N, C-alpha and C positions, 0 to 999 in steps of 0.2 A: 570509355574505362569499363572494361568488366567488372563483374559483381565482385570478383575475388580479390581484385586491387580495391574497394572502397575500404574506408576507414568507416568502421560502425562501432559507435559506442555500445559498451559491455551493457547486456538487457534490453537494447533495442531489439525489434521484430526484423530478420532478414527479408527486407522487402525487395525484390528484383528492380531493376533500373531500366527496364526496356516496358513498355506497353503491353505485350502478348505475354510476356512471361510474369508481369504485374496481376495480370486477370488470371490467368491459369493457376496464379499460386494461392488466389482465393477458391479457384473452382476446387481446388485440391480437398478441401475442409470438408466442403458437401458434395464430394463427388458422389456419391451414390444417389443423393436427392437429384442431381442434375441429370444422373442418367436415366433415373425413372421418369423423368420429365419427357427427355429426350424421346423415351420409348412411349409413354402416352402419347405424346405429339406425332409420332408417327403412325401408330396406331388408330388416332384420331384422323389425320391425313389422308391413310389410304383407306380407312372408312368412306370420307368423302367422295374419294376420287374413285371407289368401287361400285358407288351405288348407278352410275349408267351401266355399268355390267350388270348389275343385278336386273336394272330394268329391260337390258337386252335380252337377256334369257327369260323373261316375263313374255314381253315382245313376241320372242320366236315360238313360247308354247301356244300364245294367243292366234299368231297366225297359222300355226300348224295345226290348231284345233279342226274337226271338220263341221261342229256342231257350236252355235252360240247359244251354251246354257250355264245354270250354276253348277253344272259336274264337272266342268272346266276348271273350278278353284281347286279341285281335289288334284289336277294333273298339277297344278302352279303351286303346289305346297310348297316346294324345297326353292323354287326361285324367290317366293314371296315371304318364305321366311329368313332368305339370306338378304333379300332388302330390308328386311325389318331388323332383322340382326343389324347390319350395317348402319341402319338409321338411328338405333339405340346405342351402338359402338360409340357412334361418332358424336353423341350427346356425352357420353360416361367418359370415355377419354378425354373429351375436350376438357370435360369440370374436373376431372382429377389432375390432368395439368395445370388447369386454373388454380386449383387448392395445393398445390405446390407451390405456385408461383405466388398468390397472396401471403403464404407463409414465411417462404424462402427468402423472398424479395428484401424486407424489412430488414431481417437476420443479417443478412448479405451488407446490407449497406450500412448497417451499424458496425458490422467488423470491420469493413474497409475502413471508415471513420476510424473506428477504436483504434486500429494497427495503424494509420498513417499519423492521427495524431501523436502516438507513442512514439513514432519514429521521430517526428517535427520536435517533442519535447527536447531532444538531446541536440539539437543545432546551437549555435556556438552566439555569444552577444553580438557579434558581426552579422551574421547571418540576419539575425530580426532586424538588425539595425537598416541593414539594404531591403528589407521586403516589409510592404503593409502589413499590419495585423490582419486588416480587412480582405486583403486580397487573398492571402493564405487561408484564411476561414474558406472565403470562397472557392479556392482550390481543393481544401479537402471535401466540400459539398459537390463539386463538380465531379472530382474524380470518385468517391461513391457510389452517385448517381451513374458516373459514364460506366464503372463497371456493371452493373446492375442492368442498365439499358443495353450493354453491348449485349449481354448475355442473353437477355432476352430475344434481342433482334435475331440472334442466331438461331435459337431454338424455335421461338414462337412464328417468325416471320422466315428465314432463309431456309430452314431445314423442310417446312411444310413445303415451300416451292419446289425444293429438291424432291422431295416425295412425291408431288403430284405430278411433276414431269414425268420423271422415271417411271411409275405404274401407268401412266397413260400412254406414254410410249411403247410399254410393253405390251396393255391393251390392244394397243391398235396394231401392233405385231400380229397380234392372233387374228385380227380382221385381215390386214393387209399390209403387205411389206412397205409398199410406196407410199401408202398415208401416212404410215409410223415413221417414215425416211422424210415425209414434206413437216412436220410437226417436230420431227428432232431439229431439224435444220433451223427451224422459226425459232425454236425454244433457243438454241446456240445462238443465233445472231440476234435474239432480243436482250439476251443477258449480257453480252458482249459488248454490244451498243449501249444498253443502259449503263453499266459499268462506266465505260468511257465518258459518257455524257455527264454523271454524277460528280466524276471526277473532278469534269471541268467545269462544274457547275458549284463545287465545294468553293473555291476561293470568293466569288459572288457572295455565297451564304454567309462566308465568314466575316466578311467586310460589311453585311447588313447586319449580322450581328453585334460586331464591334462598334458601328453607327448608334443602335439601340442603346448600347451598353455607354456609351458617350452621352448620351440624349439623358440617360437615369442619371449617369453621373453630374450632367450640370443642373439636373433639377435637384439632387440632393445638396450639393453645393450651394445652389440659391437658397434652398427651403433652410439649410441650415445657417445662412446670413444674412436669413430674412430681416431682421431686426437692424443689421448693418445696413441694406438696402434702403429701409424704411427712413433710417435715421439722415441717410447720405441723397434721400429724395432721389434713389435709382430703382424705381420698381418701374417705370418703364423701358429703362435700360437693360435689368433683367430679363423683361420679357423678349425684347428684341434680341437679347444673346441667346434666349431658348428659340427663337425662331430661324437665327443662323444656324442651331443645331440642328431643330426639323427640318430644315433646307437640305442639310448635307445626309441626312439621316435617309430621307425621302431618295434622294440621288442615288442610295447605295440600294436601297429596297427595290426601286424601279428594275434597275439592273439584274439584280438577282431573281426577281419575279418575272422578268421580261425574259432572262433565260430558262428559266423553269419553265414557263409557259412552251417555249420553244420544244421543253423534252416532253412536255404532255403530247403536243401536236405528234411526238415519234410514237408515243406509247400509244394514242388513241389510233394511230394510221395504222401501226404494225396490229394492234387487236383489230380493226376491222379488216385488214388484209388477212388474218389468220381465219376469221369467221364466213368470209366472202369466199378464200381459198376453200376450206376445208367443205365447206358445205357444196361448192359448184365440184369440185374432185370428188365427194362422196356420191354426188349424183351421177357423176357420170362413171363411176365404180358399179354404182347400182343400175345404173340404165344398159349397161353392158354386162350385166352378172356377175362380176366379180366378186360382190358382196350383197348382202340381203337387204331387208330392211332392220332388224335387228341392228345388226354391225353400224346401218347407215346411222341411226339415232344414237346408237352407243359413241359414234364419231364426231357428232356434231353436239353432243352434251358436253365430251370431254374438251372439244376446244372451248366452250362455254367456260367452264371450270377452269382450265387455264387461263383464260382471258381474266377473269374474276382475279386471280389468283397473281398474274403477273404485270396487271396492269399500272400498280404501283412503285414498281420494283424499283425504279429509277429514286424516288423517294425514300425509300427503304435505305436505300445504297446513301444515297446522300446524309440521312440520320445515323447511318451506323458510322461513317467515317466520321461525322462530328461527334459523336460518343467516342470513338476512339482518340480523335484530338483532344477531348477534354480530359482523357485519361493520359494521354499521353504529356499534357503540359502540367497536369499534376504532379505525378512522375519527375518529369525532368526539372520542375520546381524544389519537391519537397525531398524525393526519395534519391537524395543527393551525400557525397560523404559527408560525415560528422568533422566538423571542424577541430576541435577539442574534444578527444577520445582519452578515457580511462585506462590504465594497464587495466589488462584482464586479471581475475580472481584475488584482487587486493580487497583486504580486511577493510573494514570499517576506521577510519582514523579516530582517534580521541584527541582532543586539545584542552590540556587542563590548566596550563598557566598561562598561554596566549601570549608569547615571547615569538617576537618577528624577527627575521634578519634576511637583507638582500647582500648576496654574494657573488662579486663582478657580473651584476644585472645588466646585462644589451637589451634592448626592443626597441624593435621600429613596425610603426603600422604597413609599411612598403620600405622597399630598399634607399627610396628619395627621403624619407619621412624618418628619421633618427631622432629616437626620445632621452633615450636612456644608452648611455657608454659605461661599462665596468662600474655600475655604482653599487656601492659597498654602504653598508647602514645597518645597523642593529639597534632594535628599539626591547627592552627588556618588558619581561611579565608583569603588569599591572602599572605600567606607565602611560601616561595621558599624555598626547603627542599632537601639537595644532602645526597645521599645514597653509601655510600662505605663500602668496606668488600671483603675480599676473595670470591674466587668462593665457593658455598654451604655455607655461610656464612646466607644467609637469604633473601638478598634483593630481588632476583626474586619471592621468594614465597610472599615478602611483597605486591609488586606492583600485583601479581596475585589476591592477595585477596581481593585487594581493586578493582580491573576490575572486581570480582567475577568470575574467571576463575574456581574457587575451592570454596567449602563452608566449614566455619568453625566447629570444632568439638563443640567447647565451645566460651562463650563469645559474644559479639556484636561488628560489624564495623558499624560507625555511620557516616553520611556524613547530615553537617546541622541537626544533632539530629536525623537524620531517619534511621533506621537500613536498610543495603543496601539489606536484606533479605526480605524487605517487599517493595520494589521497582521493578515494573517490569524489568526484564533484559532489553530491548529494551529502556526502559526509561534512565535505569542508564546510558548505553553505548552510548547514545545520548548527554551525559551530562559529558563524559570521552573523554580525546583527547590522543593519544598513538603514539609518535614516535618513531618506534622499530630500534634497529640498523641495522639490515637487510629487508628493508621493501620490501614488494609484491605488485607488481603493476599486475591490471587486463590484458589481454590481449585486450584492447582496445586504443582508443584515448588519448594522453596527457589531451585533455580536460575534458574527461569522467573522468578519472584518478582523477584529480584534483576537479573537481564538486561534485565528491563522497562525498567531505568533508560536503557538503550543495548542495542539489540536484534544489536547484530552484535559485542557485547563476546565474548572469547573464555571459554573455560570457565576458565584462568588471572586472565582479569580479573576476574570473578566471586570466584573465590577472595582476590584481593589486596583487593579491595572488604570482603568479610566479614571478613578480617583487621582492615582498618582500623576497621571497626565493630563489632569484638569479636562477632563473631557465629560466625568459624569454629570455635571450640573446641565451642559448644554444637552447633552444624551436624555436625560430625563424629561427635558423641557420641550421634545420634539414628539409628536404625536406617533405612537407605537413603541418609543423609547430604544431598549437596545434592539427591539425586534424590527425597526425602521430599514427601509430600504433605502441606498445610499445615493442609486442611478449610477448612469454608465460611468466608469474611473472616478465616483464619488463627486459626480457633479452637483447632488443635492446640497452637497456642504460648502462652506466657504473655504479659504484657502487652510486658514487657522486650523479650521474645525478637523481638515482632512490631515492636516500636520499630527494634531492631538491623538487622532485615532491612530496614524502612524507608530508615534511614540509609544503607546498603550501595546499597540502590538509587541513592541520592540521589547519594552518592559516585561509582557508575559513572557516572550522567550528565552531571556534571561542568560545569551549567548556570553561567553568568555571574552570575545572580543565584538567593542563597537565603534563603529564608525558613523560620524554623523557630518551629515553635509549641510549645514545651514539651516541646522535643524529647528531653529526658533525663528527664521527668516519672518515668516508668515503671521506671526503672533504679535498681540497687540503688548505694550511694556509692561503692563502689568502681569497678565498671565506668563510671558517670556520670563520674568524674574522667577515668577513661581514656578515655573517648567525648569530653569536653570538649575534650581534650589535641587529640584526631583532628579535631575539629570546627573548633580553631582553626587549625590546618593547613590544612585544607579552603576555610577563610575567604580565605584569602591571595588576593588580587587579585581579588575578587568582592565585591558589592555585596550586602549581608547586612541583612537585616532579623529580629530576635529578638521576638518577642512571648512576654512573662513577667509570671507571677505571683511566681515565685523572684525578688527584685532582687538576690541575691548573683551570679545566673547571669548578669546582663547589665551588672554593675559594671564588668567592664574593658573593654565597649566603647568605641567612640570617640565616640559620642553614645546619647543618651536621648532620646527623646521623651515626655512626660505627656499623657494624653488625659484629658480632663473635657467632658463632653457636647457631643462632637463639636467640640469645639475642642483644640489643642494650646497647651498652659496654660505649659509651660515646655520648654523646648529647650537639651542642652547635655551637657559630659561628667558621670561619676559625681561627681568633687571638686567642678566648678563647682556642678552642682545643689544639693549638700549645703550648700555655702558660702553659697550666697542664703537658706537656710533656707525654702524655701516648700514648695509642693505635695511635690516630690520628695522634701525633707527630712522632711515629715511623715510621707509614705509609708513611708519608710525606717525611722523612728523608732517606727512602729506594728507593722512584720513581726514575726511572731513565727516565730523560727528560719529568717529567709530569706525568709518567705512573705508576701504582699500580703492583709490581708483583706478576706474578701469584698465588703464594702461600705462606703463612710464612714458614721461616726456619732457621736454627741456631739460635743466641743467642736473635736474635731480636724477636723471635717470642710472640706474644702476645696474651694472653689466650687462650684458644682453638677454633682457627681460623677457621678451616676446620670442616663442618659438615657434615650430609650424604646429597649428592648431591641431589637435587630436578630432576624428572627425566627430562631427556637431550630433550624431546622432545619438553618440554617448549620453546625451544630455549635459556632458561636460562636468561630471560630476564635483561640486563644490568648486567651480571656476565661475560661474554664473553670477552677474553683479548685481546686486539687489538694491531699490531706492535707498537714500538715508532715511531712517525711521530716528528723528529728532528727538523721539522719549526713551531712546532705547539704554535699559540700565548697562553702567560700566564698571566692569571689573577691575579693580587694582588690589 
């Protein structure tokens, strides 16, 4: 697909979708620095390859001298100055190129990382559901390094070789045409064969790299689950599993190294051929009087320099293809059309009341998995609504659509009369609050995690929010208090502590629409009662959606919606729904200690309550069933 056909989110960088154009995109920003680097590398390589020419001038002057005296130095002033100038130039120009490289390299790597991460941020929920976060982070790192390594490979390795070959052949043309032709044909053949061999070697190298990655993955997986391995007495089994991975890795590496060794045989044989050939041919020409001693020395010296530059050309080709492959993988994975794109030049939306309306909404995850068909529903501003139903009934999808994690196929979803597709996503999400069942925290301080709800909040605001969420006491008991790091995804905290931090964060955000997904399911009964009271205060004046399996937690709400097979089969207050003796009454009567059973069964089956499951990667917002808490508080 051409770049012009890409759907790109407004505000995202216009990154090209092909590897070479992607690299050129980043070269353009620092083009003058790269031009200077190419110039210095050109001068550096030219100085290096011209040294044999200066040496030949010195030798020619020495051989032409009649007497062996120090007065000869005066005659050799110009050749010696050329030799000294070339030697100094080789050092100076090489270090100038190096100075640019060490300063430009990190900047370019960060620039690529910055831009590709910026682009990645605008991908949809479904995109991240289908891609591992760790793999995406690895792709970003590989791509940024790949761009830099590709450029360095071209500028500091391949370009100097081009200069060396070109200047060498030009100098040899001045000495003898056939000698220059011999070196030229050797160079063309060597480069061509090296390129072909490198391309053939690439699959073996990639398989070896994949095998090493697999072994690393096995080690990480085993170390991560070392406690389970120990408790199941499977330490020996894990070592055996690792040995199998080592065997597969060794097999792939041997194939790669074996082919690389064949390539080296070609390289060294070709290099030896050039040395022997140039030496023999130069001696023949000298013996026949077609070249003098100076040209003989220059020819041999040039051949040695060419061999030095070209000997590892196949390895350089192989590395170059690997760098390009890393860039290509990153571009193909990340620089793809954005799935949910805001309309351009749309002003930020303001949600003041929080009224929600579904008008003829039809939605399907794919053509064979219809969820809603012409759904109509109105939730007035400030109303507190509970959502109940078995797993797969549509509650998760209902909330996901309000959050615009997916776009609907037909109809409209309105908030305060505004179609959410006409709102910038950032503006919409800044005015919605979600407390998930399993909150994820940043590996930052407790203070930073709470402040995430409102970045301009003062330290006192953070403490007040933590107190309302009943998190202040346990925070002050931790060494470091609010400045304590919580670990990756908050692993240093218990489930209940993570939940309280998430609640404090939402309290601080104070958005007009609040969505709770079993927000107190990880808490003990005493803390749950206290936080429920706090949440009741937070709910005042807000539109609230509460997804629940514990029906007792929603009995006091203004309204309850019962979902089944993508339809709302009942709608009313707790008392009204119980009085009708319908689906909700059956759910209420079948609950165990306030919990809804996982699925419908037996005679109590109400309607077709099990629909096609939403993608499990959604974390099934509100549809996960929790084990019964026999001490749970009951609201009546």
